[in-house]
N, C-alpha and C positions, 0 to 999 in steps of 0.2 A: 623280302628282304636283301640289301644287298648281304654277303659274307665274303669275307678277306683270312685266306689260312697259311699264305703264304706271307703276310705283312713282315718286315723286318723290325721296323720301328725305328723313331727316330737315331740320328747317328751322336758322334759324340762330337760335331763338327755342328752338327744343326742346331743341338743345344749349348755350344758357344754362341753362335750367333743369333741366342736370345735376348745378348745385350742387346741387338735391334730396336729392342723394346721403348730403348733412351730416345733413341730417334725418331719413331715413329710418334714419341708421345709430344715430340717440341714442331713433327712436321704437322700434327694433328688440329696445334696450336695456329700454325701459319697459314690454314685452308681452311679454318672457323668462317671468313668473310663469304669465302663459297660454299660451303656445308649449309650457311644458312640459307640459300638460295634453292635448299630443296622443299619438292611440294612439304606445304605445311600439314600440322598435326589437326585431327578432328576434336582432341582434348581427351581421348575415351582413353582408362588406365594401361599402365604400360608396368610390369614388376620386373627386377631384373635381378635377376640369382649370382652370387658372384661364384669363382671355383675355391676348389680343394684349397684350406689353409687359408683362407684370405674372408675378409666380410666387406659389407656395403662399401667400406671406402675404397675399396678395387674396381669397384664398376663408377664410382661417384665424378668422374669425366664424362662418361657415355651416358650418363644419368642428368646431368646437368643440360647436356646438348639436348636430349631429346627433349627434358623442362623445355627449353626454350623455343625449340623446331614448335608446341604446341601438344605437349601430350602431357596428362597426369602421372606424374613417374612413380616409383616407390620402388625402395629397397625389400631387399626378401627379408628383414627384421628378425632373423632367428640366429646372430648372431656369427661366429667365425665356420667355419664350413669344412667341417672336419672328416667327413666321409659321409658315406653310402648308412642313412641313420632314418630308420621309419615313424621316428619322432619328429623328425627337422621333417619331412612331409608332409606329415599329420598339420605340424604349425603353420606350414607355408599354406595351407591347403583353407587351414582357416582366414589366415591370414591376407588369400586372394580373397575368398567371399566377404569377407570386411570391405575390402578395397573397391567390390564390384557395389558392395551395399553404397559403401562414399561418395557414388560415383552413380546415381539412381541407376543402378541394376543393370547397368551395362557389361559386357565381357571385356576380358582382361584380358592384352598378349601379354606372352611371358618372351625373358631373353635371358638363356643360360649358357656362362661362359663357361668353358670345361666341363667341371663336372655339376655346375650349375644349371648344363643342358641336360643331365640323367633328369634332374629332379624337373626339370621343365617339362619335357618328355613322360614322365611317370606321371607328372600331373595331369597333363592334360588326356591320359588315358583313363585313369581316375575318374576325373571332374569336366569331359568335356562338354557339356552344357557352360559350365563357368570362362573356358578361355577363346578369345577369338582366333591368335593365333601362335606360332610357334616359331622361335628363331635361336637356332643354338650356335655359340661361336667355337669352336675347336673344342668341340667335344664327343668322346669317344663311347659313343652309344652303343655301338657296335661292336665292341669287345668280346669277345667270349670269355675273357680271363683276366689279372691284373695283367698279361704278360705285353697285353697295347699298350700299357703305359712305359715309360720309363723309366729304369730299374731302380736310378735312384729315390722317382717320385712313389714306387709301390714298395717302397722297406718304409719311406715316411710313412706311408698311407697307414701300413699296417703298427710299426708304434704308434702313434696321433693317435689310430681309431681301432685301440684294442676290441677286441672281438665285435669288428665288423662283419667280419666274411660269415658270421649265424647271426647276421639282424635278417627279420623278414624282408625288409627292401629287398637286398640282394635278393633274397629266395625267389622274389618275385620278379628279377629281371626282364623278363619279358614284356612288363608293360613298359620301359622306354628303350627295349631294340624294338618292338613292333612298330611300323610308322603309326604316327600320330591320328586322330580321328578330326581334324582342324586342319587348314593351312600352314605349312611347315618349310621352313626356310634352314638347311643348314649350311653352313659360311664356316669354309678350313681354308689351312694354309700348308700348300706343297713343304715350306721350310719351315713348319712348326718342328721345334726341337726340343717337345714334351708328350706330345699324344700322336703318335700316327694317322696321317690325317687319311690314312685307308679305314682305319674304324670311325671319321668323324663325319661317314655321309650314308645317306640314303637312298632306297630305291625310289628313282622320280618317278612319279606318279602325276596322276590330275589335277590336286592341289600340295604336290613336294616337290620342291627342287633343291639342287647343292648349288652352295656358288662359290666358285675359287676367289680370294685374294690374296695379295702380295705380306709378307709381314714374315712376323714371331705370333707365337704361344701367345708369351703374358702383353706382347704388344694392341691383343683383339680388343680391348675394350676402350683404348683409345689411337685406333688405327684409323688414319683418313676414310680411305675405301671400307672399311668395317660398316661407320657411321653413316657414312653418306648412303650404303644399300641398308641398312637398318632401319634409317629415316623414311626413306621410299618405301618400303614394305611397310610400314607400319600407318604411312599414310593413305594406304587403298582403301576405297569403303568398303565400309562389310558386306559381305556378302558378293564382294565382286573382285576376291582373290586374282590374281592372273600373275604369269613366270616373271623375274625379272627382267627386263629388255633388253639383252647383251649386241646394242647397236653398236656401231661401228665407233663411237670415241668411247662407248661401255668399254670395247673388248681390250683398250689397251691397260684398261687396270683389270678386268674382271677374269683377261683371258679369252678366249674362243668358244671355251663350253663351260657348262655349266650343269653336265650330268658328269652321273657318279665315272669313277673307273672302270 
């Protein structure tokens, strides 16, 4: 597992650049005709988990796109994500089991944005038999302490999630830090103004990869490069997962490497 002891965290400048999310939303709308040409889905179920202090509304654009691409897409249906809570994880596990049953017992792919990725990885660790693959979007699953999150977010977390530091799920942090026992893609941006990208990557392996995209943290669910990559990852046949192909055209958008720092 990748460890980063010298990470400095997002700067004030990178936090200011989070305003790019508005531009990214407009750009994603412009790229919709191109995005629709991505390999179509096989109808398997996908659950998208929102970021800290957001609910299913925060992932609606990504979910609508994936639904149109041919997947059976669901929100997490747990209300607002106010932090790391065992009762949320239990509710999510029950929801994913129900989604699987409603789709003929098929395995479910889970996508987690920011803190939502912590839930996605914890769920894959505890119930791998339910999960087809995990995709995280700017998720600081490798953060050893709250220091890996920008100060304002950390203080807000403590204020809005009283008692959270004593929650059983937090005590079992290794469940999301360890590499999931299912295919996993960690999507991150080096320009992330909320979560230090160095905490958002995993050790590359047989079915584990890190994929760099341009853009902001707040725009990850409506970033055209992210939407393309997510749909392409999900469109793979079950049991035939392969790393993202960084050919010459894709390198223009995703950089020259998908390896951890």
